[in-house]
VMD Tcl script that draws the C-alpha trace (Angstrom):
set ca {
  {176.22 41.78 88.20}
  {172.94 40.51 89.55}
  {170.37 39.04 87.22}
  {167.95 41.93 87.77}
  {170.54 44.58 86.88}
  {171.85 42.52 83.95}
  {168.35 42.17 82.53}
  {167.41 45.83 82.92}
  {170.24 48.18 83.90}
  {168.12 51.11 82.70}
  {165.91 50.61 85.75}
  {168.78 51.87 87.91}
  {168.51 55.23 86.15}
  {164.84 55.77 87.07}
  {165.66 56.98 90.62}
  {168.32 59.30 89.17}
  {165.82 60.88 86.78}
  {163.14 61.14 89.47}
  {165.57 62.73 91.93}
  {166.75 65.19 89.25}
  {163.10 66.10 88.66}
  {162.65 66.66 92.41}
  {165.71 68.94 92.44}
  {164.14 70.89 89.57}
  {160.88 71.15 91.49}
  {162.79 72.65 94.43}
  {164.04 75.32 92.00}
  {160.57 76.60 91.22}
  {158.76 79.61 92.66}
  {157.12 77.34 95.25}
  {160.45 77.06 97.05}
  {161.58 80.67 97.04}
  {163.04 82.00 100.25}
  {159.87 84.02 100.75}
  {157.69 80.90 100.52}
  {159.87 78.63 102.65}
  {160.08 81.31 105.33}
  {156.35 80.89 106.00}
  {157.06 77.33 107.13}
  {160.59 77.47 108.52}
  {160.46 80.73 110.46}
  {157.44 79.84 112.64}
  {159.15 76.59 113.60}
  {162.29 78.45 114.66}
  {160.23 81.08 116.49}
  {158.51 78.29 118.42}
  {161.82 76.52 119.18}
  {163.72 79.75 119.94}
  {161.17 82.32 121.18}
  {163.83 84.83 122.26}
  {165.89 84.65 119.04}
  {166.39 87.86 117.08}
  {165.12 88.22 113.53}
  {168.74 88.13 112.36}
  {169.19 84.73 114.04}
  {165.95 83.42 112.53}
  {167.04 84.66 109.08}
  {170.44 83.00 109.51}
  {168.85 79.69 110.52}
  {166.47 79.88 107.57}
  {169.41 80.41 105.21}
  {171.22 77.49 106.87}
  {168.21 75.20 106.28}
  {168.05 76.27 102.64}
  {171.78 75.67 102.05}
  {171.57 72.34 103.88}
  {168.87 71.42 101.38}
  {171.40 71.90 98.58}
  {173.85 69.58 100.31}
  {171.27 66.85 100.92}
  {169.82 67.07 97.40}
  {173.13 66.73 95.60}
  {174.64 64.24 98.07}
  {171.75 61.87 97.34}
  {171.87 62.66 93.61}
  {175.55 61.72 93.55}
  {174.92 58.41 95.34}
  {172.05 57.54 93.01}
  {174.34 58.24 90.04}
  {176.99 55.95 91.52}
  {174.43 53.18 91.98}
  {173.30 53.52 88.35}
  {176.83 53.73 86.93}
  {178.05 50.73 88.91}
  {175.02 48.73 87.75}
  {175.65 45.95 90.25}
  {179.37 45.69 89.53}
  {181.84 45.44 92.36}
  {184.59 47.91 93.10}
  {185.04 51.50 92.12}
  {186.72 53.11 89.16}
  {188.20 56.59 89.02}
  {186.56 57.30 85.67}
  {183.13 56.52 87.19}
  {183.78 58.91 90.06}
  {185.02 61.70 87.79}
  {182.07 61.27 85.42}
  {179.62 61.40 88.33}
  {181.21 64.57 89.72}
  {181.06 66.11 86.24}
  {177.36 65.19 85.92}
  {176.60 66.61 89.38}
  {178.40 69.85 88.54}
  {176.71 70.12 85.16}
  {173.26 69.49 86.62}
  {173.88 71.99 89.42}
  {174.91 74.56 86.79}
  {171.84 73.83 84.69}
  {169.62 74.08 87.76}
  {171.08 77.46 88.73}
  {170.68 78.68 85.15}
  {167.03 77.60 85.28}
  {166.59 79.56 88.53}
  {167.75 82.74 86.79}
  {164.44 82.66 84.89}
  {162.22 81.94 87.91}
  {160.64 84.97 89.60}
  {161.88 85.26 93.17}
  {164.92 83.05 92.53}
  {168.49 83.93 91.64}
  {171.35 81.96 90.15}
  {174.51 81.73 92.25}
  {177.88 80.25 91.37}
  {178.37 79.63 95.09}
  {175.37 77.28 95.02}
  {176.89 75.34 92.10}
  {180.10 74.98 94.14}
  {178.13 73.88 97.20}
  {176.12 71.35 95.17}
  {179.21 69.97 93.47}
  {181.05 69.76 96.78}
  {178.17 67.72 98.19}
  {178.53 65.37 95.23}
  {182.28 65.06 95.83}
  {181.67 64.38 99.52}
  {179.16 61.64 98.66}
  {181.68 60.01 96.31}
  {184.44 60.15 98.92}
  {182.24 58.57 101.60}
  {180.95 55.94 99.16}
  {184.54 55.12 98.14}
  {185.49 54.56 101.77}
  {182.58 52.17 102.25}
  {183.24 50.36 98.97}
  {186.95 49.92 99.71}
  {186.17 48.70 103.25}
  {183.59 46.27 101.88}
  {185.99 44.96 99.23}
  {188.75 44.49 101.83}
  {186.40 42.44 104.02}
  {185.63 40.13 101.11}
  {189.28 39.34 100.43}
  {190.41 36.04 101.92}
  {192.99 36.26 104.70}
  {196.54 35.44 103.55}
  {197.68 31.93 104.44}
}
mol new
graphics top color blue
foreach p $ca { graphics top sphere $p radius 0.5 }
foreach p [lrange $ca 0 end-1] q [lrange $ca 1 end] { graphics top cylinder $p $q radius 0.2 }
display resetview
């Protein structure tokens, strides 16, 4: 553990809380499909002037779902950083706890959306969000294991 994380491990949780707040902001009426279409659709119309409305709608939906993946992928990595708190290696219980937190927050976020005009709650979004968190943990584990293997001295 580094001296900065040993002295104040709570500081590692600040980005987690801020990112969770940003996710909640994205669940407000400002980011309804109707509102994001006013930005996203003109861009696609400019890039693809001959695209049908169905294609534009599909691309808009793809951008919105990609947002879920990015949001929860980053959230999962920030959680890992806070949970590890400067320690080396990876533990299964950390990974499982992080995935549980990601799933719980995604569920809470979707529940919140059920009360927001113009938004709906979808179990499929919770599954997408949680899957993004699992993907982040899998990729992080690969990097952590590779990094740990590089640090090991070569056998004599």
